[in-house]
C-alpha positions as CSV (number, residue, x, y, z in Angstrom):
1,M,39.1,15.1,-44.2
2,T,36.7,15.6,-41.3
3,S,35.2,19.1,-40.8
4,F,34.5,20.5,-37.5
5,K,31.5,21.0,-37.9
6,S,31.1,17.2,-38.5
7,I,33.1,16.3,-35.3
8,F,30.8,19.0,-33.3
9,S,27.6,17.2,-34.9
10,I,29.3,14.0,-33.6
11,S,30.0,15.0,-30.2
12,V,26.5,16.5,-29.6
13,L,25.1,13.6,-30.8
14,S,27.5,11.3,-28.5
15,L,26.4,13.5,-25.8
16,S,22.7,13.2,-26.0
17,M,23.0,9.6,-26.2
18,L,25.3,9.8,-23.2
19,C,22.9,12.0,-21.0
20,S,19.5,9.7,-21.9
21,Y,21.4,6.5,-20.8
22,V,22.6,8.6,-17.7
23,G,19.0,9.6,-17.2
24,D,17.5,5.8,-17.7
25,A,20.3,4.6,-15.4
26,E,18.8,7.2,-13.1
27,A,15.5,6.3,-13.5
28,H,15.8,2.4,-13.1
29,Q,17.7,3.5,-9.6
30,T,15.2,5.4,-8.7
31,H,12.7,2.8,-9.0
32,K,14.7,-0.2,-7.5
33,T,15.2,2.1,-4.6
34,K,11.5,3.0,-4.4
35,L,10.8,-0.1,-4.0
36,E,13.5,-1.4,-1.6
37,K,12.6,1.4,0.7
38,A,9.1,0.1,0.5
39,I,10.0,-3.4,1.3
40,S,12.2,-2.0,4.6
41,G,9.6,0.2,5.4
42,D,9.3,0.8,9.5
43,H,5.3,0.6,8.5
44,R,6.1,-3.0,8.1
45,S,6.0,-5.4,10.9
46,T,8.9,-7.6,11.6
47,K,6.2,-10.5,11.9
48,N,5.5,-9.4,8.0
49,K,9.3,-8.8,7.0
50,D,10.2,-12.0,8.6
51,R,8.6,-13.9,5.8
52,D,10.5,-11.9,2.9
53,V,12.7,-14.6,2.7
54,Y,9.8,-17.3,1.7
55,R,8.1,-14.6,-0.4
56,H,10.9,-12.9,-1.9
57,P,8.7,-9.5,-3.2
58,K,11.7,-7.7,-4.4
59,E,12.5,-10.5,-7.0
60,T,8.9,-11.5,-7.4
61,L,8.0,-8.0,-8.1
62,S,10.7,-7.3,-10.8
63,F,10.3,-10.5,-12.4
64,F,6.4,-9.4,-13.2
65,G,8.4,-5.8,-14.6
66,F,6.8,-4.0,-11.7
67,H,7.9,-0.1,-11.7
68,P,6.5,2.8,-9.2
69,K,5.1,4.6,-12.4
70,M,2.7,1.6,-13.2
71,T,-1.1,1.2,-12.6
72,V,-1.0,-2.1,-10.5
73,V,-4.4,-3.9,-9.5
74,E,-3.6,-6.5,-6.9
75,I,-6.6,-9.0,-6.4
76,A,-8.1,-9.9,-2.6
77,P,-5.1,-8.2,-0.8
78,G,-6.3,-9.8,2.3
79,G,-4.6,-8.9,5.2
80,G,-2.5,-6.5,3.1
81,W,0.9,-8.3,3.2
82,Y,1.8,-7.2,-0.2
83,T,-0.3,-3.6,-0.1
84,E,2.3,-2.8,2.5
85,I,5.0,-2.9,-0.4
86,L,2.7,-1.5,-3.5
87,A,1.4,1.2,-1.8
88,P,4.5,3.0,-0.6
89,A,6.5,2.2,-4.1
90,L,3.7,3.5,-5.9
91,K,2.7,6.5,-3.9
92,G,2.9,10.1,-5.9
93,T,3.8,8.4,-9.2
94,G,1.5,5.1,-10.1
95,K,-1.8,3.9,-8.9
96,L,-3.0,0.9,-6.9
97,Y,-6.4,-0.3,-7.1
98,G,-6.7,-2.9,-4.3
99,A,-9.6,-5.4,-5.8
100,H,-11.1,-6.9,-2.6
101,Y,-14.3,-8.6,-1.4
102,P,-17.3,-6.1,-0.8
103,D,-18.8,-5.4,2.4
104,T,-22.2,-6.7,2.2
105,G,-23.3,-5.6,6.2
106,E,-23.6,-9.3,6.6
107,D,-21.1,-10.8,9.5
108,N,-19.1,-13.0,7.3
109,Y,-15.8,-13.7,6.3
110,F,-15.8,-11.8,3.3
111,S,-17.5,-8.5,4.9
112,N,-15.1,-9.2,7.8
113,S,-12.1,-9.2,5.6
114,R,-13.2,-6.0,3.7
115,K,-13.2,-4.2,6.9
116,R,-10.1,-5.3,8.3
117,L,-8.3,-4.2,5.3
118,E,-10.6,-0.7,5.3
119,K,-9.1,-0.3,8.9
120,K,-5.6,-1.2,7.6
121,M,-5.9,1.6,4.6
122,A,-6.8,3.6,7.4
123,S,-4.1,3.0,9.7
124,N,-1.2,4.5,7.8
125,D,-0.4,7.7,5.2
126,V,1.5,5.1,2.9
127,F,-2.0,3.4,1.9
128,S,-3.9,6.9,1.4
129,D,-3.8,6.7,-2.4
130,V,-4.8,3.5,-2.7
131,V,-8.3,2.9,-4.7
132,L,-10.7,-0.3,-3.0
133,T,-12.7,-1.4,-5.5
134,N,-15.3,-4.7,-5.1
135,F,-14.1,-8.2,-6.2
136,T,-16.5,-11.2,-5.7
137,P,-15.2,-14.1,-6.6
138,K,-16.7,-16.7,-9.6
139,K,-19.0,-13.2,-10.9
140,S,-18.0,-10.5,-13.3
141,N,-15.8,-7.7,-11.7
142,E,-14.5,-4.4,-12.8
143,L,-10.9,-4.6,-10.9
144,A,-10.3,-1.4,-12.1
145,P,-11.4,0.8,-14.8
146,A,-11.2,-0.8,-18.2
147,G,-8.1,-0.9,-20.4
148,S,-6.0,1.1,-17.4
149,A,-3.5,-1.3,-15.8
150,D,-0.3,-1.9,-16.4
151,L,-0.1,-4.9,-13.7
152,V,-2.5,-7.2,-12.4
153,L,-1.4,-9.2,-9.2
154,T,-2.6,-12.1,-7.3
155,F,-1.1,-14.2,-4.8
156,R,-1.8,-17.2,-3.3
157,N,-5.8,-16.8,-4.2
158,L,-6.5,-19.0,-7.1
159,H,-7.1,-22.0,-4.7
160,N,-9.9,-20.5,-2.6
161,W,-11.8,-20.0,-5.8
162,G,-11.9,-23.3,-8.0
163,E,-12.1,-23.6,-11.7
164,E,-15.3,-21.6,-12.3
165,G,-13.6,-18.7,-9.9
166,M,-9.9,-18.8,-11.9
167,V,-12.1,-18.3,-15.4
168,A,-13.8,-15.5,-14.4
169,V,-10.7,-14.0,-12.4
170,F,-8.8,-13.9,-16.0
171,K,-11.7,-12.2,-17.8
172,D,-11.5,-10.0,-15.1
173,A,-7.9,-9.4,-15.3
174,Y,-7.8,-9.1,-19.2
175,A,-10.5,-6.5,-19.0
176,A,-8.6,-4.2,-16.7
177,L,-5.2,-4.6,-18.5
178,K,-3.5,-2.5,-21.3
179,K,-3.0,-4.3,-24.5
180,G,0.6,-5.7,-23.3
181,G,0.1,-5.7,-19.5
182,V,1.1,-8.5,-17.3
183,L,-1.2,-10.8,-15.3
184,G,1.4,-12.2,-12.3
185,V,0.7,-15.1,-10.7
186,V,1.9,-16.5,-7.7
187,E,0.4,-19.8,-6.5
188,H,0.6,-23.0,-4.0
189,R,1.7,-25.5,-7.1
190,M,0.2,-29.0,-7.0
191,P,2.3,-31.5,-8.5
192,E,1.1,-32.6,-11.8
193,T,1.0,-36.7,-10.4
194,Q,-1.8,-35.6,-8.3
195,N,-5.5,-35.7,-9.0
196,W,-6.7,-32.4,-9.0
197,K,-10.5,-33.4,-8.7
198,E,-9.4,-35.6,-5.7
199,N,-7.1,-32.9,-4.0
200,K,-9.1,-29.8,-4.4
201,R,-9.3,-28.4,-0.9
202,S,-5.4,-28.8,-0.2
203,G,-5.1,-25.7,-1.1
204,Y,-2.7,-26.6,-4.2
205,V,-3.4,-25.7,-8.1
206,P,-1.6,-27.6,-10.8
207,Q,0.0,-25.3,-12.9
208,S,-0.6,-27.0,-16.2
209,L,-4.3,-25.7,-15.0
210,V,-3.8,-22.2,-14.1
211,V,-1.9,-21.9,-17.3
212,K,-4.7,-23.2,-19.5
213,F,-7.3,-21.2,-18.1
214,A,-5.3,-17.8,-18.6
215,K,-4.9,-18.9,-22.3
216,T,-8.5,-19.8,-22.6
217,A,-8.6,-16.0,-21.0
218,G,-6.4,-14.4,-23.7
219,F,-3.2,-14.3,-22.3
220,T,-0.2,-15.6,-23.3
221,L,2.4,-17.4,-20.8
222,D,5.9,-15.0,-21.4
223,M,8.0,-16.8,-18.7
224,S,7.7,-18.5,-15.3
225,S,10.4,-18.0,-12.6
226,K,11.6,-20.4,-9.7
227,I,12.1,-17.4,-7.6
228,N,9.3,-18.9,-5.4
229,A,9.9,-22.5,-5.7
230,N,10.3,-25.2,-2.6
231,P,11.4,-28.3,-3.7
232,K,11.5,-30.0,-0.2
233,D,7.3,-29.5,-0.3
234,T,5.7,-32.9,-1.3
235,A,1.8,-30.9,-1.2
236,D,0.6,-34.1,0.3
237,Y,0.3,-33.4,4.1
238,P,-2.6,-34.2,6.9
239,K,-4.2,-30.4,6.6
240,G,-3.1,-29.6,2.7
241,V,-0.9,-26.3,2.7
242,W,-1.9,-25.1,5.6
243,T,0.1,-27.8,7.6
244,L,3.7,-25.6,6.4
245,P,4.5,-22.7,8.0
246,P,3.0,-19.7,8.5
247,S,-0.3,-21.3,9.5
248,L,1.2,-24.6,11.1
249,T,-2.3,-26.0,11.9
250,L,-1.2,-29.1,13.4
251,K,0.3,-26.9,15.9
252,E,3.2,-28.4,17.8
253,K,2.9,-31.8,16.1
254,D,6.0,-32.3,14.2
255,K,6.5,-28.8,14.1
256,A,10.1,-29.0,13.5
257,K,9.5,-31.2,10.3
258,Y,7.2,-28.7,9.1
259,L,9.3,-25.2,9.8
260,A,12.3,-27.3,8.2
261,I,10.4,-27.9,4.8
262,G,9.4,-24.0,5.4
263,E,6.7,-22.8,3.3
264,S,4.8,-23.9,0.0
265,D,6.4,-24.6,-3.5
266,R,5.1,-21.5,-5.6
267,M,4.7,-21.3,-9.5
268,T,5.5,-17.5,-10.6
269,L,3.7,-16.9,-13.6
270,K,4.1,-14.0,-15.8
271,F,1.0,-13.8,-18.8
272,V,0.8,-11.1,-21.4
273,K,-2.4,-9.3,-23.0
């Protein structure tokens, strides 16, 4: 015969498990809501929001395991398209490092890019917690304090740095991450049938090369996703990837054709330290 004490103990245990489940569910919903609010926020321009259909920020960040309590590093934020989402989603609960080209005081692309990013970071309170660090391609960099990051991200940058740059940046990312941390890569994907050496300036990179260099740095490929894939992209255009939107380098020439293709076919790779 089951005693009252046993029934009481089971009930308490069940209640505890239920509270735990509810707490986890609420936390998950909070994380989801904070990311969604960041994506739909008024601080983002209509022009940038219009690109969500090609860049799938919610699905991409969720695939990488993002949540608002993480310490995140974004390598080479550029104009800050993803920073606009990451900064408010992490503000007050996590931490965001923007590892960008340093301002050396010269009038060149790297210094001017840093100045533009700093100006953007000062333009709205959503960016007030962002910490900018220095990242110089093809050199060793401290993207964030060693072993401090849960997630390191790079979006459509690898083609700018070549083989030497990829090797270096993956080492930097590995050093910044905690054990078990994630490196998330989104990059224009070159068909494996194309010759990388002959097409390095096209803006596309073979996925096999990215995986090779990441593994060399110590990473394990955990998963790949088709979130940002585009089967219409043949990656063989007169002006490389910049022929496609949003650049449309050929301007009005065959514009309708390239708009119909859309933005590039992109690999989305999740590596683990």
